[in-house]
C-alpha positions, 0 to 999 in steps of 0.5 A: 526447499519450498519454503526457501523458494516462497521466501525469495519469491516473497521478496522479489514480488515485494520489491517489484510491487513497490518498483511498478507502483512507483512508476504508476504514481508517475505519470507527470514525470513520464509524461515529459518523456513519452507524451500523454500516452504516460497516463495509460502506461501508469495504469498498466503499471498500477495493474502489474503492481497489483498482480505482484502484491496478490502474489506476496498474499500467496506467499503468505499463505504458503509461508503458513504451510511451509515456514523458514526453519529459522528457529522462530516459533511456527505459531504464537503461543496462544489460541488462533481464535485469539490472533483472529480477534486482534486481526479483525480489530485491525482489520475493520478500521484499516479496511474501512479507511481504505475503501473510503480513500478508494471511493473518494479518489474514484477512477484515480485509484487505478488510472491516473488522469491528466484532467483530474482535480484534487481529491476531496472527502477523507482526503481533506483529512489525510493525503494518503488514506489508502496507503493508511489502510493497506499497509496495516491490512498485512499485519491482519493477514499474518495474524489470521495465518497466526504467524510471528514470522509473518508479523515481523515481515509485515513491517517492511510494508510500512516503508515500502507504502512510505516511499511510494506516497513520497513518490506519488507526492513528487508527481502531484506536485508536478501535475498541480503545482502550487494548489498541491503545495498549498493542499500539502500545507493544509492537510496531514501526510498520514495523521490528520493535521490540527485545525488552525481555527 
């Protein structure tokens, strides 16, 4: 019973994370409906999305103790330390990319601002470094928990973060117009573009 309840909560919290995060990256669209309060409202949506993301982390841990009875191996057929080494190999670069993205985005990471300019730093290489780092972190969590099911479930985060990036870009085009379109032509979405030199 606990395993199925945990799984249902995992699905619901993942969906709610996506829904609130999409709302949080759409301040310009929302501003057209409710005015400048949209930017502070989007900060609230971002915090709520973070809460649901935190719930999913808890669901991952609970799953380790209460796996679904669906016939998958409970753990990988090798020793835990092998999974831990693989997890660390994924964790360090993805965390690094995410942290650099957070640093270079500044306050915009949590709170969209109408007067904020386009980013610099890592954002001159890729447009969504935080999404790159964060989407891959789920595989590290699953590996630390040594769970084949959680590895499979972690693939859901790739389209989730992709959809979030698309939603954010729609809003950034509204906010910045042609300068953002020029930036988008110059800088890769998730993979750096080759220099035209």
